[in-house]
C-alpha positions, 0 to 999 in steps of 0.5 A, a space after each residue: 594812030 594812039 587812041 585817046 583818053 576820053 573825059 565826059 564834061 558838064 560845065 559843073 566845077 566837079 567836071 572842071 575838076 575831072 578835065 584837070 585830072 584827065 589833062 595831067 593823065 594825058 600828058 603822063 602818058 603822051 595820048 591825045 584828050 577827047 573831051 564828050 559833051 552829052 545829052 543838052 541844047 545846041 547853044 549851051 552845048 557849044 558853050 560847054 565845050 569850048 569852056 573845057 577846052 579853053 581849060 584844058 589847052 592853058 593847063 597842057 598846051 602840048 597834049 593834043 585835043 579834040 572835042 565832041 558833043 553827042 546828042 544822046 544820053 550821056 552813059 550811052 555816049 560815054 559807053 560808046 566812047 570807051 570802046 575806043 579809049 585809052 580810059 574814061 574820065 568822070 566826075 562822080 556827081 554825074 554828066 549831062 542834063 539828068 538832074 532827076 537822077 541820084 548824085 552820080 548815077 551817070 557815072 556808076 552806069 558808065 562804070 558798069 557798062 563800058 568796056 575800058 578802064 573808068 576813072 571817077 574823079 572825087 575828092 579834095 585838091 590834095 588827093 586829085 593832085 597826086 600829094 600823097 606819092 601812092 597808088 592803092 590797089 585791091 588784089 583778090 585771089 585767082 586772075 579777077 585783079 590782074 589787069 587793075 593791077 597791071 593799070 596800076 603799076 603803070 599807073 605809078 609807074 607814069 605818076 613816080 610814085 609808090 604802089 600799096 597792094 591790099 589783100 583782104 582775106 576771111 578765115 572760114 565762118 564758125 572755125 577757130 585756127 587750127 582746129 578743122 582739117 580744111 584750114 591751113 594755119 600760120 601764125 603771124 605776129 600774134 594772129 593766124 592765118 586761118 585759109 580754106 585749103 585751096 587758098 593761097 597764103 595772102 603773101 603769095 596772092 600778093 607776090 604772084 599779082 605783081 610779078 608781070 607787072 613788076 618787070 615791065 615798069 622796074 623799080 617801082 616802090 611796092 608795099 603791101 598790105 594784108 587785111 583780115 575783113 572785108 575787102 571793102 573795108 580794107 580799100 577804104 581804109 587805104 584811101 585817105 592816104 593815095 592818089 589813086 584807088 584801083 580795083 577791077 570788076 569782072 565780066 558780066 555773064 551773058 552781058 557786056 560790061 562790067 560787073 560792078 558789085 559791093 566792093 566797087 559800089 563802096 568805092 566809088 561812092 565813099 572813097 576820099 581820092 580818084 577812083 579807077 574800076 577796070 575790066 577784067 580781060 
């Protein structure tokens, strides 16, 4: 049985925009779409889920739909649904009757706890509707972003658009290029790579990250950006030209769920396009 794409709905316009995005995503990947509404009175819940289902059915009649009302807090309900989901899709405003919380608190909680990719649908219509032809993925050194890169390549292939790999690096603090035995110095177009000896050159980091996924999804156009500075700044700078921004999240030590971190908090709050947080497997 094919696992579904799950979308949380709350009846607000932002929630319906998330439904629109999820319908298109389910059609791209030929997976069922499961609509979930949580923590509301029975009659209101019925109205909300019926309206969302009707909208989804009109947008993509070929997508197999199901729906469910769960009488528990929205974050816990969605995290539970994510145990057997292709991905969870949320709006950036939050879900359920949790108006006393800060904007997007439920979405942030789900992104921090879910065990599957979490898509937070945000930004203008042109970003949500795929008008830029670009998926951006953040790539870090090591294995922390492997699953995110795999998701991004598959998504670029499904959307028939280009993939942009972004890798940010920083020279050791207080070490001028070429003066430390612990640095590997490489000239680049008037600038310098000053890397700690145990780190790989950025071009190698990007190449290694894509090697496996590129073999599986041949024909995807790939471009690469190496940026000196904080990763969150590099990703937010690339996001205005993206239909989707993909970032990875490492496992918490001793706890279930993901570790959002400073980078993911920044893009979830400020990116002008939909954001996907992908857990490391």
